[in-house]
PyMOL Python script that loads the backbone (N, CA, C, O; Angstrom):
from pymol import cmd

cmd.read_pdbstr("""\
ATOM      1  N   MET A   1     155.013  75.563  94.361  1.00  0.00           N
ATOM      2  CA  MET A   1     153.630  75.882  94.049  1.00  0.00           C
ATOM      3  C   MET A   1     153.091  74.958  92.956  1.00  0.00           C
ATOM      4  O   MET A   1     151.907  74.622  92.946  1.00  0.00           O
ATOM      5  N   ALA A   2     153.962  74.556  92.046  1.00  0.00           N
ATOM      6  CA  ALA A   2     153.533  73.672  90.963  1.00  0.00           C
ATOM      7  C   ALA A   2     153.131  72.308  91.514  1.00  0.00           C
ATOM      8  O   ALA A   2     152.214  71.668  91.000  1.00  0.00           O
ATOM      9  N   ARG A   3     153.826  71.868  92.567  1.00  0.00           N
ATOM     10  CA  ARG A   3     153.479  70.575  93.163  1.00  0.00           C
ATOM     11  C   ARG A   3     152.085  70.616  93.774  1.00  0.00           C
ATOM     12  O   ARG A   3     151.327  69.651  93.677  1.00  0.00           O
ATOM     13  N   PHE A   4     151.752  71.737  94.403  1.00  0.00           N
ATOM     14  CA  PHE A   4     150.437  71.877  95.016  1.00  0.00           C
ATOM     15  C   PHE A   4     149.344  71.906  93.948  1.00  0.00           C
ATOM     16  O   PHE A   4     148.294  71.284  94.114  1.00  0.00           O
ATOM     17  N   ALA A   5     149.589  72.625  92.855  1.00  0.00           N
ATOM     18  CA  ALA A   5     148.619  72.677  91.757  1.00  0.00           C
ATOM     19  C   ALA A   5     148.425  71.288  91.161  1.00  0.00           C
ATOM     20  O   ALA A   5     147.304  70.901  90.832  1.00  0.00           O
ATOM     21  N   ASN A   6     149.514  70.541  91.023  1.00  0.00           N
ATOM     22  CA  ASN A   6     149.426  69.179  90.506  1.00  0.00           C
ATOM     23  C   ASN A   6     148.636  68.291  91.465  1.00  0.00           C
ATOM     24  O   ASN A   6     147.844  67.452  91.034  1.00  0.00           O
ATOM     25  N   TYR A   7     148.854  68.477  92.750  1.00  0.00           N
ATOM     26  CA  TYR A   7     148.111  67.723  93.762  1.00  0.00           C
ATOM     27  C   TYR A   7     146.611  67.987  93.637  1.00  0.00           C
ATOM     28  O   TYR A   7     145.807  67.056  93.668  1.00  0.00           O
ATOM     29  N   LEU A   8     146.239  69.260  93.495  1.00  0.00           N
ATOM     30  CA  LEU A   8     144.821  69.603  93.356  1.00  0.00           C
ATOM     31  C   LEU A   8     144.225  69.008  92.091  1.00  0.00           C
ATOM     32  O   LEU A   8     143.091  68.528  92.105  1.00  0.00           O
ATOM     33  N   LYS A   9     144.973  69.034  91.003  1.00  0.00           N
ATOM     34  CA  LYS A   9     144.496  68.466  89.737  1.00  0.00           C
ATOM     35  C   LYS A   9     144.260  66.965  89.880  1.00  0.00           C
ATOM     36  O   LYS A   9     143.222  66.449  89.467  1.00  0.00           O
ATOM     37  N   GLU A  10     145.230  66.272  90.466  1.00  0.00           N
ATOM     38  CA  GLU A  10     145.094  64.826  90.644  1.00  0.00           C
ATOM     39  C   GLU A  10     143.965  64.479  91.609  1.00  0.00           C
ATOM     40  O   GLU A  10     143.264  63.484  91.423  1.00  0.00           O
ATOM     41  N   THR A  11     143.796  65.295  92.631  1.00  0.00           N
ATOM     42  CA  THR A  11     142.705  65.074  93.576  1.00  0.00           C
ATOM     43  C   THR A  11     141.361  65.200  92.882  1.00  0.00           C
ATOM     44  O   THR A  11     140.473  64.374  93.091  1.00  0.00           O
ATOM     45  N   ARG A  12     141.206  66.224  92.059  1.00  0.00           N
ATOM     46  CA  ARG A  12     139.958  66.412  91.317  1.00  0.00           C
ATOM     47  C   ARG A  12     139.691  65.218  90.401  1.00  0.00           C
ATOM     48  O   ARG A  12     138.555  64.752  90.305  1.00  0.00           O
ATOM     49  N   GLU A  13     140.735  64.720  89.725  1.00  0.00           N
ATOM     50  CA  GLU A  13     140.576  63.559  88.844  1.00  0.00           C
ATOM     51  C   GLU A  13     140.136  62.327  89.629  1.00  0.00           C
ATOM     52  O   GLU A  13     139.273  61.578  89.172  1.00  0.00           O
ATOM     53  N   GLU A  14     140.716  62.114  90.791  1.00  0.00           N
ATOM     54  CA  GLU A  14     140.339  60.958  91.609  1.00  0.00           C
ATOM     55  C   GLU A  14     138.907  61.080  92.121  1.00  0.00           C
ATOM     56  O   GLU A  14     138.180  60.088  92.172  1.00  0.00           O
ATOM     57  N   LEU A  15     138.502  62.282  92.498  1.00  0.00           N
ATOM     58  CA  LEU A  15     137.132  62.471  92.982  1.00  0.00           C
ATOM     59  C   LEU A  15     136.111  62.215  91.883  1.00  0.00           C
ATOM     60  O   LEU A  15     135.001  61.766  92.166  1.00  0.00           O
ATOM     61  N   ARG A  16     136.465  62.488  90.649  1.00  0.00           N
ATOM     62  CA  ARG A  16     135.548  62.212  89.536  1.00  0.00           C
ATOM     63  C   ARG A  16     135.372  60.715  89.319  1.00  0.00           C
ATOM     64  O   ARG A  16     134.347  60.284  88.791  1.00  0.00           O
ATOM     65  N   LYS A  17     136.359  59.916  89.720  1.00  0.00           N
ATOM     66  CA  LYS A  17     136.275  58.463  89.567  1.00  0.00           C
ATOM     67  C   LYS A  17     135.389  57.819  90.630  1.00  0.00           C
ATOM     68  O   LYS A  17     134.949  56.680  90.469  1.00  0.00           O
ATOM     69  N   CYS A  18     135.129  58.540  91.706  1.00  0.00           N
ATOM     70  CA  CYS A  18     134.352  57.987  92.817  1.00  0.00           C
ATOM     71  C   CYS A  18     132.911  57.722  92.409  1.00  0.00           C
ATOM     72  O   CYS A  18     132.336  58.432  91.585  1.00  0.00           O
ATOM     73  N   THR A  19     132.354  56.693  93.001  1.00  0.00           N
ATOM     74  CA  THR A  19     130.932  56.417  92.833  1.00  0.00           C
ATOM     75  C   THR A  19     130.227  56.980  94.054  1.00  0.00           C
ATOM     76  O   THR A  19     130.366  56.455  95.159  1.00  0.00           O
ATOM     77  N   TRP A  20     129.475  58.045  93.853  1.00  0.00           N
ATOM     78  CA  TRP A  20     128.812  58.709  94.958  1.00  0.00           C
ATOM     79  C   TRP A  20     127.456  58.057  95.207  1.00  0.00           C
ATOM     80  O   TRP A  20     126.806  57.615  94.259  1.00  0.00           O
ATOM     81  N   PRO A  21     127.015  57.989  96.466  1.00  0.00           N
ATOM     82  CA  PRO A  21     125.713  57.364  96.761  1.00  0.00           C
ATOM     83  C   PRO A  21     124.560  58.200  96.217  1.00  0.00           C
ATOM     84  O   PRO A  21     124.652  59.420  96.077  1.00  0.00           O
ATOM     85  N   THR A  22     123.482  57.501  95.919  1.00  0.00           N
ATOM     86  CA  THR A  22     122.274  58.213  95.499  1.00  0.00           C
ATOM     87  C   THR A  22     121.646  58.862  96.731  1.00  0.00           C
ATOM     88  O   THR A  22     122.025  58.573  97.866  1.00  0.00           O
ATOM     89  N   TRP A  23     120.680  59.744  96.483  1.00  0.00           N
ATOM     90  CA  TRP A  23     120.009  60.420  97.590  1.00  0.00           C
ATOM     91  C   TRP A  23     119.312  59.402  98.493  1.00  0.00           C
ATOM     92  O   TRP A  23     119.329  59.542  99.716  1.00  0.00           O
ATOM     93  N   GLU A  24     118.704  58.388  97.897  1.00  0.00           N
ATOM     94  CA  GLU A  24     118.005  57.359  98.682  1.00  0.00           C
ATOM     95  C   GLU A  24     118.994  56.551  99.521  1.00  0.00           C
ATOM     96  O   GLU A  24     118.719  56.261 100.686  1.00  0.00           O
ATOM     97  N   GLU A  25     120.133  56.185  98.948  1.00  0.00           N
ATOM     98  CA  GLU A  25     121.150  55.455  99.710  1.00  0.00           C
ATOM     99  C   GLU A  25     121.670  56.302 100.868  1.00  0.00           C
ATOM    100  O   GLU A  25     121.897  55.797 101.967  1.00  0.00           O
ATOM    101  N   LEU A  26     121.853  57.574 100.614  1.00  0.00           N
ATOM    102  CA  LEU A  26     122.348  58.478 101.647  1.00  0.00           C
ATOM    103  C   LEU A  26     121.352  58.606 102.796  1.00  0.00           C
ATOM    104  O   LEU A  26     121.739  58.586 103.964  1.00  0.00           O
ATOM    105  N   LYS A  27     120.063  58.739 102.458  1.00  0.00           N
ATOM    106  CA  LYS A  27     119.041  58.825 103.505  1.00  0.00           C
ATOM    107  C   LYS A  27     118.975  57.531 104.310  1.00  0.00           C
ATOM    108  O   LYS A  27     118.836  57.563 105.532  1.00  0.00           O
ATOM    109  N   GLY A  28     119.075  56.392 103.626  1.00  0.00           N
ATOM    110  CA  GLY A  28     119.039  55.104 104.318  1.00  0.00           C
ATOM    111  C   GLY A  28     120.221  54.927 105.252  1.00  0.00           C
ATOM    112  O   GLY A  28     120.063  54.477 106.387  1.00  0.00           O
ATOM    113  N   SER A  29     121.394  55.276 104.780  1.00  0.00           N
ATOM    114  CA  SER A  29     122.594  55.168 105.617  1.00  0.00           C
ATOM    115  C   SER A  29     122.509  56.094 106.821  1.00  0.00           C
ATOM    116  O   SER A  29     122.913  55.725 107.924  1.00  0.00           O
ATOM    117  N   THR A  30     121.987  57.287 106.611  1.00  0.00           N
ATOM    118  CA  THR A  30     121.841  58.238 107.710  1.00  0.00           C
ATOM    119  C   THR A  30     120.886  57.691 108.762  1.00  0.00           C
ATOM    120  O   THR A  30     121.138  57.821 109.960  1.00  0.00           O
ATOM    121  N   ALA A  31     119.796  57.082 108.325  1.00  0.00           N
ATOM    122  CA  ALA A  31     118.832  56.509 109.263  1.00  0.00           C
ATOM    123  C   ALA A  31     119.475  55.384 110.071  1.00  0.00           C
ATOM    124  O   ALA A  31     119.257  55.284 111.278  1.00  0.00           O
ATOM    125  N   VAL A  32     120.260  54.545 109.415  1.00  0.00           N
ATOM    126  CA  VAL A  32     120.930  53.443 110.116  1.00  0.00           C
ATOM    127  C   VAL A  32     121.882  53.989 111.174  1.00  0.00           C
ATOM    128  O   VAL A  32     121.917  53.487 112.297  1.00  0.00           O
ATOM    129  N   VAL A  33     122.650  55.007 110.823  1.00  0.00           N
ATOM    130  CA  VAL A  33     123.594  55.603 111.775  1.00  0.00           C
ATOM    131  C   VAL A  33     122.849  56.223 112.952  1.00  0.00           C
ATOM    132  O   VAL A  33     123.281  56.085 114.097  1.00  0.00           O
ATOM    133  N   MET A  34     121.735  56.903 112.686  1.00  0.00           N
ATOM    134  CA  MET A  34     120.974  57.532 113.766  1.00  0.00           C
ATOM    135  C   MET A  34     120.397  56.489 114.718  1.00  0.00           C
ATOM    136  O   MET A  34     120.455  56.664 115.935  1.00  0.00           O
ATOM    137  N   VAL A  35     119.844  55.414 114.178  1.00  0.00           N
ATOM    138  CA  VAL A  35     119.272  54.356 115.021  1.00  0.00           C
ATOM    139  C   VAL A  35     120.374  53.673 115.828  1.00  0.00           C
ATOM    140  O   VAL A  35     120.205  53.422 117.021  1.00  0.00           O
ATOM    141  N   ALA A  36     121.500  53.373 115.185  1.00  0.00           N
ATOM    142  CA  ALA A  36     122.609  52.734 115.895  1.00  0.00           C
ATOM    143  C   ALA A  36     123.129  53.633 117.015  1.00  0.00           C
ATOM    144  O   ALA A  36     123.447  53.150 118.102  1.00  0.00           O
ATOM    145  N   THR A  37     123.216  54.927 116.756  1.00  0.00           N
ATOM    146  CA  THR A  37     123.673  55.868 117.778  1.00  0.00           C
ATOM    147  C   THR A  37     122.701  55.913 118.948  1.00  0.00           C
ATOM    148  O   THR A  37     123.118  55.929 120.106  1.00  0.00           O
ATOM    149  N   LEU A  38     121.419  55.931 118.650  1.00  0.00           N
ATOM    150  CA  LEU A  38     120.404  55.940 119.701  1.00  0.00           C
ATOM    151  C   LEU A  38     120.480  54.673 120.547  1.00  0.00           C
ATOM    152  O   LEU A  38     120.445  54.742 121.775  1.00  0.00           O
ATOM    153  N   LEU A  39     120.583  53.519 119.895  1.00  0.00           N
ATOM    154  CA  LEU A  39     120.657  52.255 120.633  1.00  0.00           C
ATOM    155  C   LEU A  39     121.917  52.174 121.492  1.00  0.00           C
ATOM    156  O   LEU A  39     121.863  51.722 122.636  1.00  0.00           O
ATOM    157  N   LEU A  40     123.037  52.605 120.948  1.00  0.00           N
ATOM    158  CA  LEU A  40     124.271  52.588 121.724  1.00  0.00           C
ATOM    159  C   LEU A  40     124.189  53.548 122.908  1.00  0.00           C
ATOM    160  O   LEU A  40     124.688  53.241 123.990  1.00  0.00           O
ATOM    161  N   GLY A  41     123.568  54.695 122.711  1.00  0.00           N
ATOM    162  CA  GLY A  41     123.386  55.642 123.810  1.00  0.00           C
ATOM    163  C   GLY A  41     122.498  55.075 124.901  1.00  0.00           C
ATOM    164  O   GLY A  41     122.789  55.233 126.087  1.00  0.00           O
ATOM    165  N   LEU A  42     121.413  54.412 124.507  1.00  0.00           N
ATOM    166  CA  LEU A  42     120.525  53.792 125.492  1.00  0.00           C
ATOM    167  C   LEU A  42     121.233  52.674 126.250  1.00  0.00           C
ATOM    168  O   LEU A  42     121.085  52.554 127.466  1.00  0.00           O
ATOM    169  N   PHE A  43     121.993  51.866 125.542  1.00  0.00           N
ATOM    170  CA  PHE A  43     122.750  50.793 126.185  1.00  0.00           C
ATOM    171  C   PHE A  43     123.751  51.365 127.188  1.00  0.00           C
ATOM    172  O   PHE A  43     123.870  50.865 128.307  1.00  0.00           O
ATOM    173  N   THR A  44     124.462  52.405 126.785  1.00  0.00           N
ATOM    174  CA  THR A  44     125.442  53.035 127.672  1.00  0.00           C
ATOM    175  C   THR A  44     124.766  53.607 128.914  1.00  0.00           C
ATOM    176  O   THR A  44     125.285  53.470 130.022  1.00  0.00           O
ATOM    177  N   ALA A  45     123.615  54.243 128.738  1.00  0.00           N
ATOM    178  CA  ALA A  45     122.883  54.802 129.874  1.00  0.00           C
ATOM    179  C   ALA A  45     122.414  53.690 130.810  1.00  0.00           C
ATOM    180  O   ALA A  45     122.473  53.842 132.030  1.00  0.00           O
ATOM    181  N   LEU A  46     121.955  52.589 130.256  1.00  0.00           N
ATOM    182  CA  LEU A  46     121.501  51.462 131.069  1.00  0.00           C
ATOM    183  C   LEU A  46     122.654  50.864 131.877  1.00  0.00           C
ATOM    184  O   LEU A  46     122.503  50.603 133.070  1.00  0.00           O
ATOM    185  N   VAL A  47     123.787  50.648 131.241  1.00  0.00           N
ATOM    186  CA  VAL A  47     124.954  50.109 131.944  1.00  0.00           C
ATOM    187  C   VAL A  47     125.391  51.073 133.040  1.00  0.00           C
ATOM    188  O   VAL A  47     125.731  50.641 134.141  1.00  0.00           O
ATOM    189  N   ASP A  48     125.386  52.372 132.754  1.00  0.00           N
ATOM    190  CA  ASP A  48     125.753  53.374 133.756  1.00  0.00           C
ATOM    191  C   ASP A  48     124.791  53.328 134.939  1.00  0.00           C
ATOM    192  O   ASP A  48     125.221  53.421 136.089  1.00  0.00           O
ATOM    193  N   LEU A  49     123.506  53.187 134.670  1.00  0.00           N
ATOM    194  CA  LEU A  49     122.506  53.113 135.731  1.00  0.00           C
ATOM    195  C   LEU A  49     122.728  51.881 136.600  1.00  0.00           C
ATOM    196  O   LEU A  49     122.668  51.967 137.827  1.00  0.00           O
ATOM    197  N   VAL A  50     122.983  50.743 135.976  1.00  0.00           N
ATOM    198  CA  VAL A  50     123.220  49.508 136.729  1.00  0.00           C
ATOM    199  C   VAL A  50     124.466  49.644 137.597  1.00  0.00           C
ATOM    200  O   VAL A  50     124.447  49.261 138.767  1.00  0.00           O
ATOM    201  N   PHE A  51     125.540  50.183 137.044  1.00  0.00           N
ATOM    202  CA  PHE A  51     126.760  50.370 137.838  1.00  0.00           C
ATOM    203  C   PHE A  51     126.536  51.351 138.982  1.00  0.00           C
ATOM    204  O   PHE A  51     127.054  51.148 140.080  1.00  0.00           O
ATOM    205  N   ALA A  52     125.777  52.405 138.740  1.00  0.00           N
ATOM    206  CA  ALA A  52     125.503  53.383 139.801  1.00  0.00           C
ATOM    207  C   ALA A  52     124.691  52.740 140.919  1.00  0.00           C
ATOM    208  O   ALA A  52     124.970  52.966 142.096  1.00  0.00           O
ATOM    209  N   MET A  53     123.687  51.939 140.560  1.00  0.00           N
ATOM    210  CA  MET A  53     122.886  51.258 141.574  1.00  0.00           C
ATOM    211  C   MET A  53     123.748  50.267 142.359  1.00  0.00           C
ATOM    212  O   MET A  53     123.623  50.164 143.579  1.00  0.00           O
ATOM    213  N   PHE A  54     124.608  49.552 141.669  1.00  0.00           N
ATOM    214  CA  PHE A  54     125.508  48.604 142.322  1.00  0.00           C
ATOM    215  C   PHE A  54     126.449  49.334 143.280  1.00  0.00           C
ATOM    216  O   PHE A  54     126.669  48.875 144.400  1.00  0.00           O
ATOM    217  N   ALA A  55     126.996  50.448 142.852  1.00  0.00           N
ATOM    218  CA  ALA A  55     127.913  51.221 143.702  1.00  0.00           C
ATOM    219  C   ALA A  55     127.186  51.749 144.932  1.00  0.00           C
ATOM    220  O   ALA A  55     127.739  51.719 146.032  1.00  0.00           O
ATOM    221  N   ARG A  56     125.941  52.237 144.764  1.00  0.00           N
ATOM    222  CA  ARG A  56     125.167  52.718 145.915  1.00  0.00           C
ATOM    223  C   ARG A  56     124.887  51.583 146.891  1.00  0.00           C
ATOM    224  O   ARG A  56     124.934  51.776 148.106  1.00  0.00           O
ATOM    225  N   HIS A  57     124.599  50.404 146.362  1.00  0.00           N
ATOM    226  CA  HIS A  57     124.321  49.239 147.207  1.00  0.00           C
ATOM    227  C   HIS A  57     125.573  48.837 147.991  1.00  0.00           C
ATOM    228  O   HIS A  57     125.486  48.538 149.182  1.00  0.00           O
ATOM    229  N   ILE A  58     126.714  48.828 147.347  1.00  0.00           N
ATOM    230  CA  ILE A  58     127.971  48.444 147.994  1.00  0.00           C
ATOM    231  C   ILE A  58     128.379  49.476 149.047  1.00  0.00           C
ATOM    232  O   ILE A  58     128.813  49.110 150.139  1.00  0.00           O
ATOM    233  N   MET A  59     128.242  50.755 148.723  1.00  0.00           N
ATOM    234  CA  MET A  59     128.690  51.825 149.626  1.00  0.00           C
ATOM    235  C   MET A  59     127.702  52.079 150.759  1.00  0.00           C
ATOM    236  O   MET A  59     128.035  52.750 151.736  1.00  0.00           O
ATOM    237  N   GLY A  60     126.510  51.555 150.634  1.00  0.00           N
ATOM    238  CA  GLY A  60     125.542  51.681 151.718  1.00  0.00           C
ATOM    239  C   GLY A  60     124.786  52.929 151.600  1.00  0.00           C
ATOM    240  O   GLY A  60     123.920  53.207 152.430  1.00  0.00           O
TER     241      GLY A  60
END
""", "prot")
cmd.dss("prot")
cmd.show_as("cartoon", "prot")
cmd.util.cbc("prot")
cmd.orient("prot")
């Protein structure tokens, strides 16, 4: 049990050393992730559509 308590203490100390993002940085990063996710989803849907059309053309 002492090892676990020591682990928690050291973890808390390490977390205090971290440089946390500001609210503005966090909002900006979130926006970038959302836009990237949207673009990747659109690209994936487009590729899927092209492959489906190609498969329909090949299969008749």
